[in-house]
PQR file with spaces between the fields and no chain letter, atoms N, CA, C, O and H, PARSE charges and radii, in Angstrom:
ATOM       1  N    MET     1      17.133    3.907   -2.415 -0.4000 1.5000
ATOM       2  CA   MET     1      16.284    4.263   -1.297 -0.0000 2.0000
ATOM       3  C    MET     1      15.484    5.503   -1.685  0.5500 1.7000
ATOM       4  O    MET     1      16.051    6.488   -2.158 -0.5500 1.4000
ATOM       5  N    ARG     2      14.188    5.457   -1.490 -0.4000 1.5000
ATOM       6  CA   ARG     2      13.313    6.578   -1.820 -0.0000 2.0000
ATOM       7  C    ARG     2      13.226    7.550   -0.659  0.5500 1.7000
ATOM       8  O    ARG     2      12.887    7.165    0.460 -0.5500 1.4000
ATOM       9  H    ARG     2      13.727    4.657   -1.105  0.4000 1.0000
ATOM      10  N    ASN     3      13.530    8.801   -0.925 -0.4000 1.5000
ATOM      11  CA   ASN     3      13.351    9.864    0.069 -0.0000 2.0000
ATOM      12  C    ASN     3      13.959    9.527    1.429  0.5500 1.7000
ATOM      13  O    ASN     3      13.400    9.901    2.460 -0.5500 1.4000
ATOM      14  H    ASN     3      13.806    9.114   -1.834  0.4000 1.0000
ATOM      15  N    SER     4      15.080    8.835    1.448 -0.4000 1.5000
ATOM      16  CA   SER     4      15.780    8.478    2.688 -0.0000 2.0000
ATOM      17  C    SER     4      14.933    7.650    3.641  0.5500 1.7000
ATOM      18  O    SER     4      15.203    7.626    4.841 -0.5500 1.4000
ATOM      19  H    SER     4      15.534    8.531    0.611  0.4000 1.0000
ATOM      20  N    ARG     5      13.932    6.985    3.138 -0.4000 1.5000
ATOM      21  CA   ARG     5      13.112    6.113    3.981 -0.0000 2.0000
ATOM      22  C    ARG     5      13.726    4.721    4.016  0.5500 1.7000
ATOM      23  O    ARG     5      14.603    4.392    3.218 -0.5500 1.4000
ATOM      24  H    ARG     5      13.713    7.004    2.162  0.4000 1.0000
ATOM      25  N    THR     6      13.260    3.928    4.936 -0.4000 1.5000
ATOM      26  CA   THR     6      13.698    2.549    5.033 -0.0000 2.0000
ATOM      27  C    THR     6      13.329    1.815    3.750  0.5500 1.7000
ATOM      28  O    THR     6      12.195    1.922    3.283 -0.5500 1.4000
ATOM      29  H    THR     6      12.547    4.196    5.585  0.4000 1.0000
ATOM      30  N    PRO     7      14.270    1.070    3.174 -0.5600 1.5000
ATOM      31  CA   PRO     7      13.981    0.354    1.928  0.2800 2.0000
ATOM      32  C    PRO     7      12.861   -0.672    2.113  0.5500 1.7000
ATOM      33  O    PRO     7      12.647   -1.206    3.201 -0.5500 1.4000
ATOM      34  N    LEU     8      12.166   -0.921    1.020 -0.4000 1.5000
ATOM      35  CA   LEU     8      11.060   -1.877    1.014 -0.0000 2.0000
ATOM      36  C    LEU     8      11.499   -3.216    0.451  0.5500 1.7000
ATOM      37  O    LEU     8      12.462   -3.301   -0.312 -0.5500 1.4000
ATOM      38  H    LEU     8      12.339   -0.486    0.136  0.4000 1.0000
ATOM      39  N    SER     9      10.781   -4.255    0.837 -0.4000 1.5000
ATOM      40  CA   SER     9      10.964   -5.553    0.192 -0.0000 2.0000
ATOM      41  C    SER     9      10.463   -5.436   -1.247  0.5500 1.7000
ATOM      42  O    SER     9       9.715   -4.516   -1.577 -0.5500 1.4000
ATOM      43  H    SER     9       9.999   -4.185    1.457  0.4000 1.0000
ATOM      44  N    ALA    10      10.873   -6.353   -2.081 -0.4000 1.5000
ATOM      45  CA   ALA    10      10.448   -6.331   -3.489 -0.0000 2.0000
ATOM      46  C    ALA    10       8.933   -6.420   -3.605  0.5500 1.7000
ATOM      47  O    ALA    10       8.337   -5.743   -4.443 -0.5500 1.4000
ATOM      48  H    ALA    10      11.480   -7.101   -1.813  0.4000 1.0000
ATOM      49  N    SER    11       8.306   -7.242   -2.781 -0.4000 1.5000
ATOM      50  CA   SER    11       6.848   -7.387   -2.865 -0.0000 2.0000
ATOM      51  C    SER    11       6.135   -6.116   -2.407  0.5500 1.7000
ATOM      52  O    SER    11       5.092   -5.763   -2.958 -0.5500 1.4000
ATOM      53  H    SER    11       8.790   -7.792   -2.100  0.4000 1.0000
ATOM      54  N    ALA    12       6.680   -5.428   -1.415 -0.4000 1.5000
ATOM      55  CA   ALA    12       6.071   -4.172   -0.968 -0.0000 2.0000
ATOM      56  C    ALA    12       6.231   -3.088   -2.031  0.5500 1.7000
ATOM      57  O    ALA    12       5.324   -2.282   -2.236 -0.5500 1.4000
ATOM      58  H    ALA    12       7.528   -5.714   -0.967  0.4000 1.0000
ATOM      59  N    GLU    13       7.381   -3.064   -2.707 -0.4000 1.5000
ATOM      60  CA   GLU    13       7.563   -2.107   -3.807 -0.0000 2.0000
ATOM      61  C    GLU    13       6.561   -2.368   -4.919  0.5500 1.7000
ATOM      62  O    GLU    13       5.979   -1.437   -5.475 -0.5500 1.4000
ATOM      63  H    GLU    13       8.118   -3.719   -2.540  0.4000 1.0000
ATOM      64  N    GLU    14       6.365   -3.639   -5.240 -0.4000 1.5000
ATOM      65  CA   GLU    14       5.389   -4.002   -6.276 -0.0000 2.0000
ATOM      66  C    GLU    14       3.988   -3.564   -5.866  0.5500 1.7000
ATOM      67  O    GLU    14       3.241   -3.013   -6.675 -0.5500 1.4000
ATOM      68  H    GLU    14       6.837   -4.396   -4.789  0.4000 1.0000
ATOM      69  N    ALA    15       3.637   -3.811   -4.611 -0.4000 1.5000
ATOM      70  CA   ALA    15       2.317   -3.428   -4.112 -0.0000 2.0000
ATOM      71  C    ALA    15       2.131   -1.912   -4.181  0.5500 1.7000
ATOM      72  O    ALA    15       1.074   -1.434   -4.592 -0.5500 1.4000
ATOM      73  H    ALA    15       4.244   -4.259   -3.955  0.4000 1.0000
ATOM      74  N    LEU    16       3.143   -1.165   -3.784 -0.4000 1.5000
ATOM      75  CA   LEU    16       3.052    0.295   -3.823 -0.0000 2.0000
ATOM      76  C    LEU    16       2.890    0.784   -5.258  0.5500 1.7000
ATOM      77  O    LEU    16       2.103    1.692   -5.524 -0.5500 1.4000
ATOM      78  H    LEU    16       4.002   -1.553   -3.450  0.4000 1.0000
ATOM      79  N    ASP    17       3.630    0.187   -6.174 -0.4000 1.5000
ATOM      80  CA   ASP    17       3.503    0.559   -7.589 -0.0000 2.0000
ATOM      81  C    ASP    17       2.101    0.278   -8.120  0.5500 1.7000
ATOM      82  O    ASP    17       1.591    1.022   -8.958 -0.5500 1.4000
ATOM      83  H    ASP    17       4.270   -0.551   -5.958  0.4000 1.0000
ATOM      84  N    LEU    18       1.478   -0.792   -7.636 -0.4000 1.5000
ATOM      85  CA   LEU    18       0.121   -1.132   -8.067 -0.0000 2.0000
ATOM      86  C    LEU    18      -0.931   -0.212   -7.444  0.5500 1.7000
ATOM      87  O    LEU    18      -1.908    0.155   -8.096 -0.5500 1.4000
ATOM      88  H    LEU    18       1.891   -1.397   -6.955  0.4000 1.0000
ATOM      89  N    LEU    19      -0.726    0.151   -6.198 -0.4000 1.5000
ATOM      90  CA   LEU    19      -1.734    0.928   -5.473 -0.0000 2.0000
ATOM      91  C    LEU    19      -1.618    2.439   -5.674  0.5500 1.7000
ATOM      92  O    LEU    19      -2.617    3.154   -5.601 -0.5500 1.4000
ATOM      93  H    LEU    19       0.068   -0.147   -5.668  0.4000 1.0000
ATOM      94  N    ARG    20      -0.414    2.921   -5.926 -0.4000 1.5000
ATOM      95  CA   ARG    20      -0.192    4.368   -6.024 -0.0000 2.0000
ATOM      96  C    ARG    20      -1.169    5.059   -6.982  0.5500 1.7000
ATOM      97  O    ARG    20      -1.780    6.054   -6.592 -0.5500 1.4000
ATOM      98  H    ARG    20       0.398    2.340   -5.985  0.4000 1.0000
ATOM      99  N    PRO    21      -1.343    4.571   -8.229 -0.5600 1.5000
ATOM     100  CA   PRO    21      -2.259    5.277   -9.143  0.2800 2.0000
ATOM     101  C    PRO    21      -3.694    5.357   -8.613  0.5500 1.7000
ATOM     102  O    PRO    21      -4.375    6.367   -8.792 -0.5500 1.4000
ATOM     103  N    GLU    22      -4.139    4.290   -7.966 -0.4000 1.5000
ATOM     104  CA   GLU    22      -5.506    4.301   -7.426 -0.0000 2.0000
ATOM     105  C    GLU    22      -5.642    5.262   -6.258  0.5500 1.7000
ATOM     106  O    GLU    22      -6.647    5.963   -6.138 -0.5500 1.4000
ATOM     107  H    GLU    22      -3.586    3.470   -7.821  0.4000 1.0000
ATOM     108  N    ILE    23      -4.639    5.294   -5.403 -0.4000 1.5000
ATOM     109  CA   ILE    23      -4.686    6.205   -4.260 -0.0000 2.0000
ATOM     110  C    ILE    23      -4.607    7.652   -4.748  0.5500 1.7000
ATOM     111  O    ILE    23      -5.314    8.522   -4.240 -0.5500 1.4000
ATOM     112  H    ILE    23      -3.823    4.725   -5.500  0.4000 1.0000
ATOM     113  N    GLU    24      -3.748    7.904   -5.732 -0.4000 1.5000
ATOM     114  CA   GLU    24      -3.611    9.263   -6.265 -0.0000 2.0000
ATOM     115  C    GLU    24      -4.872    9.728   -6.988  0.5500 1.7000
ATOM     116  O    GLU    24      -5.126   10.928   -7.082 -0.5500 1.4000
ATOM     117  H    GLU    24      -3.174    7.198   -6.145  0.4000 1.0000
ATOM     118  N    ALA    25      -5.659    8.790   -7.494 -0.4000 1.5000
ATOM     119  CA   ALA    25      -6.867    9.135   -8.255 -0.0000 2.0000
ATOM     120  C    ALA    25      -8.030    9.558   -7.359  0.5500 1.7000
ATOM     121  O    ALA    25      -9.053   10.029   -7.856 -0.5500 1.4000
ATOM     122  H    ALA    25      -5.453    7.814   -7.417  0.4000 1.0000
ATOM     123  N    THR    26      -7.882    9.396   -6.058 -0.4000 1.5000
ATOM     124  CA   THR    26      -8.956    9.758   -5.143 -0.0000 2.0000
ATOM     125  C    THR    26      -8.476   10.828   -4.169  0.5500 1.7000
ATOM     126  O    THR    26      -7.306   10.851   -3.787 -0.5500 1.4000
ATOM     127  H    THR    26      -7.051    9.013   -5.654  0.4000 1.0000
ATOM     128  N    SER    27      -9.364   11.689   -3.780 -0.4000 1.5000
ATOM     129  CA   SER    27      -8.997   12.730   -2.817 -0.0000 2.0000
ATOM     130  C    SER    27      -9.138   12.244   -1.379  0.5500 1.7000
ATOM     131  O    SER    27      -8.641   12.886   -0.454 -0.5500 1.4000
ATOM     132  H    SER    27     -10.315   11.670   -4.091  0.4000 1.0000
ATOM     133  N    THR    28      -9.809   11.119   -1.188 -0.4000 1.5000
ATOM     134  CA   THR    28     -10.064   10.640    0.164 -0.0000 2.0000
ATOM     135  C    THR    28      -9.163    9.500    0.600  0.5500 1.7000
ATOM     136  O    THR    28      -9.004    9.285    1.802 -0.5500 1.4000
ATOM     137  H    THR    28     -10.213   10.597   -1.940  0.4000 1.0000
ATOM     138  N    GLY    29      -8.572    8.766   -0.316 -0.4000 1.5000
ATOM     139  CA   GLY    29      -7.765    7.607    0.024 -0.0000 2.0000
ATOM     140  C    GLY    29      -8.474    6.327   -0.360  0.5500 1.7000
ATOM     141  O    GLY    29      -9.572    6.352   -0.916 -0.5500 1.4000
ATOM     142  H    GLY    29      -8.701    8.941   -1.293  0.4000 1.0000
ATOM     143  N    LEU    30      -7.850    5.231   -0.063 -0.4000 1.5000
ATOM     144  CA   LEU    30      -8.341    3.909   -0.443 -0.0000 2.0000
ATOM     145  C    LEU    30      -8.505    3.083    0.822  0.5500 1.7000
ATOM     146  O    LEU    30      -7.604    3.055    1.660 -0.5500 1.4000
ATOM     147  H    LEU    30      -6.959    5.211    0.389  0.4000 1.0000
ATOM     148  N    SER    31      -9.632    2.416    0.973 -0.4000 1.5000
ATOM     149  CA   SER    31      -9.813    1.598    2.171 -0.0000 2.0000
ATOM     150  C    SER    31      -8.832    0.432    2.151  0.5500 1.7000
ATOM     151  O    SER    31      -8.406   -0.030    1.092 -0.5500 1.4000
ATOM     152  H    SER    31     -10.364    2.438    0.293  0.4000 1.0000
ATOM     153  N    ARG    32      -8.494   -0.023    3.330 -0.4000 1.5000
ATOM     154  CA   ARG    32      -7.556   -1.151    3.426 -0.0000 2.0000
ATOM     155  C    ARG    32      -8.130   -2.388    2.744  0.5500 1.7000
ATOM     156  O    ARG    32      -7.404   -3.116    2.067 -0.5500 1.4000
ATOM     157  H    ARG    32      -8.840    0.353    4.189  0.4000 1.0000
ATOM     158  N    SER    33      -9.425   -2.632    2.918 -0.4000 1.5000
ATOM     159  CA   SER    33     -10.029   -3.813    2.290 -0.0000 2.0000
ATOM     160  C    SER    33     -10.000   -3.712    0.768  0.5500 1.7000
ATOM     161  O    SER    33      -9.782   -4.714    0.087 -0.5500 1.4000
ATOM     162  H    SER    33     -10.015   -2.041    3.468  0.4000 1.0000
ATOM     163  N    THR    34     -10.217   -2.520    0.231 -0.4000 1.5000
ATOM     164  CA   THR    34     -10.127   -2.328   -1.219 -0.0000 2.0000
ATOM     165  C    THR    34      -8.696   -2.541   -1.689  0.5500 1.7000
ATOM     166  O    THR    34      -8.465   -3.176   -2.718 -0.5500 1.4000
ATOM     167  H    THR    34     -10.394   -1.706    0.784  0.4000 1.0000
ATOM     168  N    ALA    35      -7.742   -2.017   -0.944 -0.4000 1.5000
ATOM     169  CA   ALA    35      -6.331   -2.203   -1.301 -0.0000 2.0000
ATOM     170  C    ALA    35      -5.973   -3.687   -1.294  0.5500 1.7000
ATOM     171  O    ALA    35      -5.297   -4.168   -2.203 -0.5500 1.4000
ATOM     172  H    ALA    35      -7.929   -1.502   -0.108  0.4000 1.0000
ATOM     173  N    GLU    36      -6.423   -4.407   -0.276 -0.4000 1.5000
ATOM     174  CA   GLU    36      -6.149   -5.843   -0.212 -0.0000 2.0000
ATOM     175  C    GLU    36      -6.788   -6.570   -1.388  0.5500 1.7000
ATOM     176  O    GLU    36      -6.186   -7.486   -1.948 -0.5500 1.4000
ATOM     177  H    GLU    36      -6.972   -4.016    0.463  0.4000 1.0000
ATOM     178  N    SER    37      -7.993   -6.175   -1.765 -0.4000 1.5000
ATOM     179  CA   SER    37      -8.666   -6.788   -2.922 -0.0000 2.0000
ATOM     180  C    SER    37      -7.901   -6.527   -4.212  0.5500 1.7000
ATOM     181  O    SER    37      -7.748   -7.424   -5.041 -0.5500 1.4000
ATOM     182  H    SER    37      -8.482   -5.430   -1.310  0.4000 1.0000
ATOM     183  N    ARG    38      -7.421   -5.296   -4.381 -0.4000 1.5000
ATOM     184  CA   ARG    38      -6.653   -4.959   -5.592 -0.0000 2.0000
ATOM     185  C    ARG    38      -5.376   -5.789   -5.669  0.5500 1.7000
ATOM     186  O    ARG    38      -4.989   -6.246   -6.744 -0.5500 1.4000
ATOM     187  H    ARG    38      -7.546   -4.567   -3.707  0.4000 1.0000
ATOM     188  N    LEU    39      -4.732   -5.978   -4.533 -0.4000 1.5000
ATOM     189  CA   LEU    39      -3.518   -6.787   -4.514 -0.0000 2.0000
ATOM     190  C    LEU    39      -3.835   -8.257   -4.773  0.5500 1.7000
ATOM     191  O    LEU    39      -3.078   -8.946   -5.457 -0.5500 1.4000
ATOM     192  H    LEU    39      -5.047   -5.606   -3.660  0.4000 1.0000
ATOM     193  N    ALA    40      -4.947   -8.736   -4.230 -0.4000 1.5000
ATOM     194  CA   ALA    40      -5.356  -10.124   -4.483 -0.0000 2.0000
ATOM     195  C    ALA    40      -5.642  -10.341   -5.967  0.5500 1.7000
ATOM     196  O    ALA    40      -5.390  -11.421   -6.502 -0.5500 1.4000
ATOM     197  H    ALA    40      -5.562   -8.176   -3.674  0.4000 1.0000
ATOM     198  N    ASP    41      -6.170   -9.312   -6.626 -0.4000 1.5000
ATOM     199  CA   ASP    41      -6.405   -9.394   -8.074 -0.0000 2.0000
ATOM     200  C    ASP    41      -5.095   -9.549   -8.838  0.5500 1.7000
ATOM     201  O    ASP    41      -5.082  -10.043   -9.966 -0.5500 1.4000
ATOM     202  H    ASP    41      -6.375   -8.435   -6.191  0.4000 1.0000
ATOM     203  N    ARG    42      -4.005   -9.130   -8.226 -0.4000 1.5000
ATOM     204  CA   ARG    42      -2.683   -9.196   -8.863 -0.0000 2.0000
ATOM     205  C    ARG    42      -1.845  -10.344   -8.309  0.5500 1.7000
ATOM     206  O    ARG    42      -0.615  -10.291   -8.323 -0.5500 1.4000
ATOM     207  H    ARG    42      -4.016   -8.729   -7.310  0.4000 1.0000
ATOM     208  N    GLU    43      -2.512  -11.364   -7.828 -0.4000 1.5000
ATOM     209  CA   GLU    43      -1.875  -12.613   -7.403 -0.0000 2.0000
ATOM     210  C    GLU    43      -1.143  -12.552   -6.064  0.5500 1.7000
ATOM     211  O    GLU    43      -0.309  -13.413   -5.784 -0.5500 1.4000
ATOM     212  H    GLU    43      -3.511  -11.407   -7.817  0.4000 1.0000
ATOM     213  N    PHE    44      -1.437  -11.556   -5.237 -0.4000 1.5000
ATOM     214  CA   PHE    44      -0.971  -11.580   -3.860 -0.0000 2.0000
ATOM     215  C    PHE    44      -1.955  -12.447   -3.085  0.5500 1.7000
ATOM     216  O    PHE    44      -3.162  -12.349   -3.305 -0.5500 1.4000
ATOM     217  H    PHE    44      -2.115  -10.857   -5.465  0.4000 1.0000
ATOM     218  N    THR    45      -1.469  -13.286   -2.191 -0.4000 1.5000
ATOM     219  CA   THR    45      -2.376  -14.013   -1.313 -0.0000 2.0000
ATOM     220  C    THR    45      -2.944  -13.019   -0.298  0.5500 1.7000
ATOM     221  O    THR    45      -2.416  -11.918   -0.139 -0.5500 1.4000
ATOM     222  H    THR    45      -0.488  -13.365   -2.013  0.4000 1.0000
ATOM     223  N    ASP    46      -4.008  -13.406    0.381 -0.4000 1.5000
ATOM     224  CA   ASP    46      -4.590  -12.520    1.399 -0.0000 2.0000
ATOM     225  C    ASP    46      -3.558  -12.166    2.469  0.5500 1.7000
ATOM     226  O    ASP    46      -3.444  -11.010    2.876 -0.5500 1.4000
ATOM     227  H    ASP    46      -4.437  -14.300    0.252  0.4000 1.0000
ATOM     228  N    ASP    47      -2.806  -13.176    2.921 -0.4000 1.5000
ATOM     229  CA   ASP    47      -1.793  -12.930    3.949 -0.0000 2.0000
ATOM     230  C    ASP    47      -0.680  -12.023    3.441  0.5500 1.7000
ATOM     231  O    ASP    47      -0.220  -11.137    4.161 -0.5500 1.4000
ATOM     232  H    ASP    47      -2.898  -14.115    2.591  0.4000 1.0000
ATOM     233  N    ASP    48      -0.244  -12.244    2.197 -0.4000 1.5000
ATOM     234  CA   ASP    48       0.814  -11.404    1.624 -0.0000 2.0000
ATOM     235  C    ASP    48       0.339   -9.965    1.451  0.5500 1.7000
ATOM     236  O    ASP    48       1.090   -9.026    1.714 -0.5500 1.4000
ATOM     237  H    ASP    48      -0.617  -12.965    1.612  0.4000 1.0000
ATOM     238  N    ALA    49      -0.898   -9.793    1.012 -0.4000 1.5000
ATOM     239  CA   ALA    49      -1.450   -8.444    0.838 -0.0000 2.0000
ATOM     240  C    ALA    49      -1.478   -7.709    2.177  0.5500 1.7000
ATOM     241  O    ALA    49      -1.081   -6.547    2.262 -0.5500 1.4000
ATOM     242  H    ALA    49      -1.508  -10.556    0.798  0.4000 1.0000
ATOM     243  N    ALA    50      -1.943   -8.385    3.208 -0.4000 1.5000
ATOM     244  CA   ALA    50      -1.984   -7.768    4.535 -0.0000 2.0000
ATOM     245  C    ALA    50      -0.576   -7.435    5.021  0.5500 1.7000
ATOM     246  O    ALA    50      -0.354   -6.380    5.615 -0.5500 1.4000
ATOM     247  H    ALA    50      -2.265   -9.329    3.139  0.4000 1.0000
ATOM     248  N    ALA    51       0.367   -8.329    4.769 -0.4000 1.5000
ATOM     249  CA   ALA    51       1.745   -8.115    5.222 -0.0000 2.0000
ATOM     250  C    ALA    51       2.403   -6.934    4.511  0.5500 1.7000
ATOM     251  O    ALA    51       3.076   -6.128    5.153 -0.5500 1.4000
ATOM     252  H    ALA    51       0.187   -9.185    4.286  0.4000 1.0000
ATOM     253  N    VAL    52       2.218   -6.822    3.202 -0.4000 1.5000
ATOM     254  CA   VAL    52       2.863   -5.707    2.492 -0.0000 2.0000
ATOM     255  C    VAL    52       2.212   -4.377    2.862  0.5500 1.7000
ATOM     256  O    VAL    52       2.899   -3.358    2.929 -0.5500 1.4000
ATOM     257  H    VAL    52       1.671   -7.477    2.680  0.4000 1.0000
ATOM     258  N    LEU    53       0.906   -4.366    3.103 -0.4000 1.5000
ATOM     259  CA   LEU    53       0.268   -3.123    3.546 -0.0000 2.0000
ATOM     260  C    LEU    53       0.808   -2.706    4.913  0.5500 1.7000
ATOM     261  O    LEU    53       1.060   -1.526    5.154 -0.5500 1.4000
ATOM     262  H    LEU    53       0.348   -5.194    3.048  0.4000 1.0000
ATOM     263  N    THR    54       0.980   -3.667    5.792 -0.4000 1.5000
ATOM     264  CA   THR    54       1.558   -3.373    7.102 -0.0000 2.0000
ATOM     265  C    THR    54       2.967   -2.814    6.949  0.5500 1.7000
ATOM     266  O    THR    54       3.331   -1.844    7.614 -0.5500 1.4000
ATOM     267  H    THR    54       0.774   -4.626    5.596  0.4000 1.0000
ATOM     268  N    GLU    55       3.762   -3.430    6.067 -0.4000 1.5000
ATOM     269  CA   GLU    55       5.122   -2.934    5.824 -0.0000 2.0000
ATOM     270  C    GLU    55       5.103   -1.501    5.285  0.5500 1.7000
ATOM     271  O    GLU    55       5.873   -0.654    5.738 -0.5500 1.4000
ATOM     272  H    GLU    55       3.467   -4.218    5.527  0.4000 1.0000
ATOM     273  N    LEU    56       4.234   -1.239    4.330 -0.4000 1.5000
ATOM     274  CA   LEU    56       4.144    0.109    3.754 -0.0000 2.0000
ATOM     275  C    LEU    56       3.739    1.138    4.805  0.5500 1.7000
ATOM     276  O    LEU    56       4.243    2.261    4.801 -0.5500 1.4000
ATOM     277  H    LEU    56       3.609   -1.927    3.962  0.4000 1.0000
ATOM     278  N    LEU    57       2.848    0.767    5.686 -0.4000 1.5000
ATOM     279  CA   LEU    57       2.422    1.669    6.759 -0.0000 2.0000
ATOM     280  C    LEU    57       3.542    1.873    7.784  0.5500 1.7000
ATOM     281  O    LEU    57       3.823    3.003    8.185 -0.5500 1.4000
ATOM     282  H    LEU    57       2.439   -0.146    5.689  0.4000 1.0000
ATOM     283  N    GLN    58       4.171    0.787    8.201 -0.4000 1.5000
ATOM     284  CA   GLN    58       5.208    0.881    9.229 -0.0000 2.0000
ATOM     285  C    GLN    58       6.430    1.660    8.763  0.5500 1.7000
ATOM     286  O    GLN    58       7.100    2.312    9.564 -0.5500 1.4000
ATOM     287  H    GLN    58       3.943   -0.131    7.875  0.4000 1.0000
ATOM     288  N    LYS    59       6.716    1.591    7.470 -0.4000 1.5000
ATOM     289  CA   LYS    59       7.905    2.264    6.945 -0.0000 2.0000
ATOM     290  C    LYS    59       7.607    3.654    6.390  0.5500 1.7000
ATOM     291  O    LYS    59       8.500    4.323    5.869 -0.5500 1.4000
ATOM     292  H    LYS    59       6.172    1.061    6.820  0.4000 1.0000
ATOM     293  N    GLY    60       6.348    4.089    6.503 -0.4000 1.5000
ATOM     294  CA   GLY    60       6.001    5.455    6.140 -0.0000 2.0000
ATOM     295  C    GLY    60       5.719    5.710    4.674  0.5500 1.7000
ATOM     296  O    GLY    60       5.667    6.863    4.248 -0.5500 1.4000
ATOM     297  H    GLY    60       5.623    3.546    6.926  0.4000 1.0000
ATOM     298  N    TYR    61       5.537    4.662    3.900 -0.4000 1.5000
ATOM     299  CA   TYR    61       5.220    4.847    2.481 -0.0000 2.0000
ATOM     300  C    TYR    61       3.730    5.082    2.269  0.5500 1.7000
ATOM     301  O    TYR    61       3.321    5.640    1.252 -0.5500 1.4000
ATOM     302  H    TYR    61       5.579    3.725    4.247  0.4000 1.0000
ATOM     303  N    LEU    62       2.932    4.658    3.223 -0.4000 1.5000
ATOM     304  CA   LEU    62       1.495    4.941    3.273 -0.0000 2.0000
ATOM     305  C    LEU    62       1.180    5.384    4.690  0.5500 1.7000
ATOM     306  O    LEU    62       1.926    5.087    5.623 -0.5500 1.4000
ATOM     307  H    LEU    62       3.264    4.205    4.050  0.4000 1.0000
ATOM     308  N    TYR    63       0.080    6.091    4.848 -0.4000 1.5000
ATOM     309  CA   TYR    63      -0.441    6.348    6.181 -0.0000 2.0000
ATOM     310  C    TYR    63      -1.950    6.149    6.135  0.5500 1.7000
ATOM     311  O    TYR    63      -2.563    6.164    5.067 -0.5500 1.4000
ATOM     312  H    TYR    63      -0.526    6.332    4.091  0.4000 1.0000
ATOM     313  N    GLU    64      -2.534    5.965    7.309 -0.4000 1.5000
ATOM     314  CA   GLU    64      -3.957    5.650    7.392 -0.0000 2.0000
ATOM     315  C    GLU    64      -4.668    6.693    8.238  0.5500 1.7000
ATOM     316  O    GLU    64      -4.244    7.007    9.350 -0.5500 1.4000
ATOM     317  H    GLU    64      -2.036    5.953    8.177  0.4000 1.0000
ATOM     318  N    VAL    65      -5.761    7.227    7.690 -0.4000 1.5000
ATOM     319  CA   VAL    65      -6.594    8.196    8.399 -0.0000 2.0000
ATOM     320  C    VAL    65      -8.039    7.756    8.242  0.5500 1.7000
ATOM     321  O    VAL    65      -8.521    7.569    7.125 -0.5500 1.4000
ATOM     322  H    VAL    65      -6.105    6.972    6.787  0.4000 1.0000
ATOM     323  N    ASP    66      -8.722    7.593    9.351 -0.4000 1.5000
ATOM     324  CA   ASP    66     -10.128    7.188    9.345 -0.0000 2.0000
ATOM     325  C    ASP    66     -10.361    5.956    8.474  0.5500 1.7000
ATOM     326  O    ASP    66     -11.355    5.878    7.751 -0.5500 1.4000
ATOM     327  H    ASP    66      -8.330    7.744   10.259  0.4000 1.0000
ATOM     328  N    GLY    67      -9.444    5.000    8.546 -0.4000 1.5000
ATOM     329  CA   GLY    67      -9.598    3.747    7.811 -0.0000 2.0000
ATOM     330  C    GLY    67      -9.238    3.811    6.341  0.5500 1.7000
ATOM     331  O    GLY    67      -9.438    2.839    5.613 -0.5500 1.4000
ATOM     332  H    GLY    67      -8.637    5.064    9.133  0.4000 1.0000
ATOM     333  N    LEU    68      -8.706    4.951    5.890 -0.4000 1.5000
ATOM     334  CA   LEU    68      -8.344    5.102    4.478 -0.0000 2.0000
ATOM     335  C    LEU    68      -6.832    5.247    4.329  0.5500 1.7000
ATOM     336  O    LEU    68      -6.189    5.983    5.077 -0.5500 1.4000
ATOM     337  H    LEU    68      -8.544    5.740    6.481  0.4000 1.0000
ATOM     338  N    LEU    69      -6.280    4.539    3.357 -0.4000 1.5000
ATOM     339  CA   LEU    69      -4.853    4.596    3.078 -0.0000 2.0000
ATOM     340  C    LEU    69      -4.558    5.779    2.169  0.5500 1.7000
ATOM     341  O    LEU    69      -5.262    6.021    1.189 -0.5500 1.4000
ATOM     342  H    LEU    69      -6.803    3.942    2.749  0.4000 1.0000
ATOM     343  N    ARG    70      -3.511    6.505    2.512 -0.4000 1.5000
ATOM     344  CA   ARG    70      -3.114    7.682    1.733 -0.0000 2.0000
ATOM     345  C    ARG    70      -1.609    7.671    1.538  0.5500 1.7000
ATOM     346  O    ARG    70      -0.873    6.983    2.244 -0.5500 1.4000
ATOM     347  H    ARG    70      -2.939    6.308    3.308  0.4000 1.0000
ATOM     348  N    LEU    71      -1.176    8.448    0.567 -0.4000 1.5000
ATOM     349  CA   LEU    71       0.253    8.631    0.319 -0.0000 2.0000
ATOM     350  C    LEU    71       0.733    9.867    1.061  0.5500 1.7000
ATOM     351  O    LEU    71       0.006   10.857    1.142 -0.5500 1.4000
ATOM     352  H    LEU    71      -1.775    9.007   -0.007  0.4000 1.0000
ATOM     353  N    PRO    72       1.940    9.828    1.602 -0.5600 1.5000
ATOM     354  CA   PRO    72       2.461   11.022    2.288  0.2800 2.0000
ATOM     355  C    PRO    72       2.696   12.174    1.327  0.5500 1.7000
ATOM     356  O    PRO    72       3.131   13.247    1.745 -0.5500 1.4000
């Protein structure tokens, strides 16, 4: 368990591992549509990409400000 947070599904962990470097590389965050596109490039279906982003947000591994995804 990371930082005493609720554990993630395997697919959400994979998504976070894929998105983390891109989010860290920007000072503003990553748009949800860009994040979904990046996940689709890695063989996530559109529905799966949306679901894992929702899971990451609900469990506190990502947060959203002004439409941009950021890391806590």
